[in-house]
N, C-alpha and C positions, 0 to 999 in steps of 0.2 A: 619442531622448532618453527617459530614465526619468522618470516622473512620481512625485515623492515627495508623499505626502498628509499634511497636517498631522494629527498624532495627535489633536488636539482636535476635528477635524471629526466630527460625529455623523451617521451614516447618510446621508451625502451621496450623491446619485445620480451615477453616474459615466458614464452613457451607454453602459455596456457590459452592462447587465443582460440585454438580449435576447440578446446574443452568449453570455453565460455560460449562459443557459438552453438555448441551442442546443447548447452544448458538453456539457451534462449527459449526453448519450448516450454520450460517450467515457468517462465515469466507469463506466458500466454495461458492463463490458468483455466479458462473455461471451456473452450472448444474450437473446432476448426473454423477458420475465418471465411471459407468460401461462400456458403449460403446461410450463415448464421444459424446452424443447427443446434441441437441440444448440446449445451456446453459440457455435459458430462461424458460426451462420446470420446474425448481424447484431447491431447494437447493442441492448442491453436497454433497452426503454422501459417504464416503469411503466404498467400498465393500470389502469383503474378497476375495482375489485373488484365482484362481483355484490352485489345487495341482500341475499342470504342471508349472504354473507361479512361484509358490513358489520353486519348484525344480529347475527351470531355474535360479532363484535368487541365490540359494545356489551353484549351479554349476558355475555360473559366478564369485562368490566370490572365490570358490576353485581354479578356473583357473586364478585368478588374473585379471579378466576383470573389476571388480569393487571392491572397498574397502570392507573389512570385516565389520561385524555388528559393528557400532559405531566407526570404525577405522577412524582416521583423516589423510587425505592426502592433499597435497598442492604443488603448483609449487615452484621452488627454490627461487623465488623473493618475496615470502610471508612468514612471520613469524607469528605464532599463539602466541600472547603474553599472553592471559589469557581467561578463561571462568568463568563467574559468574552465577551459577545455579539460577533457580527460587527459591524464598524464601517463604514468607508468601502469596504472590499472586500466587496461583497455576494454574490459568487459562491459556488460550492461549496468548502467547506474540504477540504483534502487532507492531505498528509503533514507530518511534523514532523522537525526536526533540532535539535541542542543544542550549545552551546559556552559554557563558563564559566557566566556568570549569564544567558545569553540562550537563548531558544527561538525557532525560526524556523518559522513556520506557512505552508504552501502554501495557495493559494486559486486558483480558476480565473481570478480577476482579477489575480493577482500574488502577493505574499507579505507577511507581517507579521512584525515582529520585536518580541518581548516581553523586557523585563527581568524575570526570575523570581527575583531575589535574595530577594524576599519571596514565597514561593509562594502565600501567602494573598491577595496583592494584586498580581498581575502588572501591569506597566505597559507600555503601547505605546510603543516607541521610534521605529518607522518603519512606514509602510505604502507599499508600492511597487506602483503600477499597471502591470501588464505582462501583459495577457490572453493566454491560451493554455493549453488543458487539457493535462495535468492539473496542471501546475506542481508536480510532486513536487520537493522541495527537499533539498539536502544542503550541508554546509559542511566546509571543510578549511583551517585557518590563516586567511588573509585572503580566502579565496575562497568564494563561494556559487554553487551550480550549480542550474539550473532546467530541468526537462523540458518540452518543448513537443510535444504529440501531437495537434495539430489543424492543419488547413491554413490557413496565414496568408498575408496579402498580401506580407509581407516579414519580416525578422528583427528589426525594431524593436519597442519596447514600445508603439508607436502603430499596430501592424498591425491589420488587420481579418480576419474570417473570410471565406474564399472557397472555392469548390469545389476538391477535391483534384485534379481533372483539369486545372486551370489550370497552365500550364507555369511560371508565376512563383511557384507555391506554395512556402512554406518551412515546415519543421518540423525540430526537432532540439534541441540543447543551448544554453543561454545561461549566460554566466559573469559574475558580479558581483564587484567588489572591496568587501569589507565592513570594511575597516580602520576606517572611521568608521561605526559601526552606525546612527547617526542619518541617514546620508547615503550609502547604497549607490550604487555607480557601475557601470553596465553597461559591460563591457570587451571582451567577445568573444561570438561566436556560431559554432556549428559545425553545419552541416546534416548530417543522417544519413538513411540509407535508411529509409523508413517512420516517420520521426520518433523521438521518445523518449517511450514510454509511462511507463517508469520508468528509473532509472539507479542505478548502484552505484559507489562510489569504491573504488579500490585505491591508497591514498596511499603515496608514497615521499618521501624527503627533498627531492629536487629536482623531482620531477614528481608529478602526480596522474593516475592512469589512471582512465578512466570506462568502465564496461561499460554500454552503452546497450541496453536491452531494448525491443523493438517487435514488432508482429505485425499480421497482416491480419485485421481484424474483418469485412470484407465486400469485395465486388468493386468497391466504389466507390473504392478506393485503389490506383491503378495501380502505384505503386512498392512495394507490399506483397505482391504476388501470389506464391504458391508457385512455386519453392521459396525462400522467405525464411526460411531455416533457420539463421540465424546472428545474431551480435550485432556492433554497431559498437564498436570500441575506440578511445577518444580519449585522446591524450596532451596534458596541459596543463602546460607549464613554469611552476613557481610564480613565477619572477622575470619571466616574459614571457607571461602568460596570453593575450595577444592572438595568440600563435602556436599556440594550441590547434588540433589537427587530428586527423582520423581516421587511425590508423596500421595498422589491420587490420580485417578482417571475417571472423573465424573461423566456419566452418560447423560447427554443433554436431550436426546431424542429416544426415550424408552418406548418400545412398542413391540407388537407381535410380528412374527415373520422374519425372514432373513435380512430384510433391509431396515429393521427397526422402525422408529416412529417419525422419521423425517419425510420430506417431500419425495414421492416415488419417481418423479420426473416422467420422461417419456416411457411408454406411450400414453400413460394415464394423463399426464400434463405435457403435451407436445411442446418442444422448444424450451422446456424448463429443466434445469439441472437436478438430477437426483441428489439428495442430501446424503453424503457419505463423510461428513465432518464439517468443520467450520473453516472459512477462509480467513476471517479476521474478527477480532474482538476488541471493543473499546470499553474501558472502565472509567467510571467517575467515582473515585474513592471517597470524595467528600459526601456523596449521597449513597454510598454502598450499592451502586448500580453498575450493571454492565449491559452492553448490547452486542449481540453476536450476529455477524453476517455469515450465514451458513449454507451457501450454495443455493438450495431451493427454499430456504426458510430464513426469516428474521426473528430473533428472539430477544427478550428482555429478561435479565435475571439478577437476583440479589447476590451480593458478595459480602454480606455481613460476616460470614465465616469464609475467608478467602480460600481455605483448603477444600471447602465444600460448597461451591456456587449452586444456586437453586433457580431453575427456570420458573418465571412467573407469567410469561405470555409468549405465544408463538404465532407468527402470521406468515401468510403466503400471498403471492401475487402471481397467479398463473395466467394472467393476460399479458402483462407487459414486462415482468422481471424474469430474466433468464438465469442470472447468476448473482446472488446476493454477495457483494464483495467486501464492503466496509461500512462503518457506522460512525456517526458523530452526534453527540448530545449537544443541546444548547446549555447555557450556563444554569438555567433554572431547573433543568432536568425534567421539563414538561414537553420536550420534543426530541426526536431523534431523526437524523437524516441517514438513510441507507442508500448505497450506490449499487447500480446494476452494471456489471462488467460484461455486457452483451458481446459475444464473440471472443471473449477471453483477452481483450486488449490488443488483438492482432488484426482487427477488422476495421473497415471504413464504415462506421455506423452513424456518423454525424452528417447525414444527408437527407434529402427530401424523401427518399424511398423508405428509410427507417422511421422517420418522423420524430416528434418531440417527446414521446412517452416511453420509448425503448432505449436502453443504454443510457438511462437518465438517473437522476436522484429521485428517491421517493421520500416525501416528508410525512412523518407520523407524529401526531400529538400523543402524549402519554397522559391518560386520564385515570382517575381513581387514586387510591392510597394503598400503601404497603404492598402486600403480596397479591392484592386484587387489582393492581394497575394493569391497564390494557393499552395496546398500540392501536391507534385509530388513524387510518390513512386520510391525508388531506389533499395532496397534489403532487405533481412531478415538476422537476426543474431540469432543463437541458440548455446548453449554451445556444444562443439564438443565431449562430453563424454556421452556415453549411461549410463543410470541409471537403477537400478533394477526395476523389475515389482512390487515390494512392496514399492517403493519410489514415493511419490507425487512429481512431478517436472514440473515446467512450468515457463515462464517469470514472474517476479514480480518486487518489488520496488527497485529502484536504484537512483544514483545521479551522477552528473558530478564530475570528478577529474580536478581541475582547472589548466590547463597548456596552456599558450598562444600559439595560432597557431595550437593546437591539439584538437580533440574531443575525449575525454576519459571518460569512464564511469565505475562505479562499480555497480553490480546488484545482487540482491537475486534471487535464483531459487528454493526456498523451499529446498527439500532434494537434489537438484542438487548443493546446496552450494552457494558460492559467486564467481562471475566471474568479472574480469577486462578486458575490451575490448576497441578497438580503432575503431571509425567510422569516422575518418578524411576523408577517402575516402568512401563516402556514399555507393558506389557500391561494396566495397570490405572490409567489416568489419572483424576484426580478434581479437581473444582472446589473451591477453598477460600475464594473471595470473589467478590463481584459488585457492580456498580452499573449501573442502567439507568433510563430514563424510559419512561413509558407512550407509546402511539402518538401521533404528531404529529396524525393525523386518524383519525376513526372511520368515515368514509363512503367513503373512497377510499384507495388505496395511494399514499402520499406518501414520496418518498425522503428519508432523513435518517439520523441516528445517528452513532456513532463510526466515523470512517474509520481513525484510528490511535490506539492506546493504548500508551504506552511508559513504562517505568520509568527515571527519571533522578535520580540523587543524592537518593534518599530519598522521591521523590514519583512519582505516576502522572499523566501529562499525556495528555489525550484531546482530539483535534481533531474536534469534532462538526460534521458537514456543514452542519447548519442552525442549531444553537444556539451554536456558538462553542467556545472553549477551556475545558475543565473541568480542575480540579486536584483530585486525590484523595490522601488520606493513608491508607496501609495500615498497620494495627497488628495484627500477628500474630506469635507466637513463631517460626513457621516461616519468616517472611520478614524479621523484624527484623534479622538479621545483615547484610542487604543495605544497611542504612543506613550501614554503615561503609565502603562502597565509593563513592568519589567519582571521577568522570571529568572530564577537561578538555574532552572533546568526545564527542558520540555521534551517529553516523549508523547507525541500527539495521541497515540492510542491509550495513554494514561492521562486523561484530561485533568488539568489542574483546576482548582477553585481560584479563578483569576481575581476575585474581589474579596478574598478572605482577609 
């Protein structure tokens, strides 16, 4: 049974706070935060920073080098319209999806639906309690999809956390009917190998295909062990979602040996994650293309046959990329931006010690035609502002800003805030706007900041892990043409053809 929470309830304790806190490690996907080691070594757990680091944070604030604790700063071309704090769902905020006048916000405790018809005053329509990290969310028509990537006692929304070694453990995809936005109904569940860390929709008229990305963060997950080098493909009939089922498990990294054909990671490539699956996949259905960010590898593949995706190129960066996290195409499909989630999202990597090329974006041109296309590296992009040593900061989720003839993107950087940048010239990317808060704390490293920052119908929406939903208005001649583009639906990992 799905528990719907009265939107009027203020900060009600749900009895799942402890479970949500335990699940926080699953958010920190790549590795321990302490010394930025191989992200494949285990879940990243924020460490308490040293006294000297804490002192440096306070000194930097006092000297005006970084904002004060919780202080909001932004460029002149961004306006902060509002913030909607977390309410009944007190867990970690995660991904966002959009449909018409609604925004759907994932949370480790479930998901929340906002009416954003007035972006200055979003209104809560429903809050659904359904714990299970990381509850990445997407929508298509009357269906909502939710990723579960933690070991649960069963597939219900009343499940509890249990050891992954338990034979009864469940993790995978959940499906809800959202015909009535105020009363979502849980209609189906599909168990997948290694759960669903993230997922991507490939929608068709009669069916919705789901590419389920999952990987092995440690040896504690017996069903994730190498070679777990593929993705689960789920087929969901729109008129009978209860019949959703896995229809294929294509291997993306075929190879010899126990680890398959992906990046072997350390010690062969020190500081790089071993590829034991994919973290995130972005599809561009209008071009029959997909890009996979797969731990130690970036891949380009064809989805002409959505049940049987075919890899056409594979690249590695064993110098600067520790953990390939996500991907974004430009509209012409001749570029793709990959992100490196160095430290797993739980480390302070936006500082002088780490530098501009690690924990950054990697910009790749796509050259050639058909199945002979190749990914060619051009440059890195990282926010040009150093963050405190108590702030987790690294490249994370973002989306295109649709302007013809330009390649513009808005992106979340955890406590590095929200950045708007231009990669029209692949070799010379530059930031054109930003929004951020000062550190959550000045004496210890505390996880927070923007998980996802997406452009939708004229506004930027940011789901902040700790602070809630932020709505930003961008006013800049370079981005203003995007205000004329209106979508009926947006799942960022299913990139639309904005100008079709």
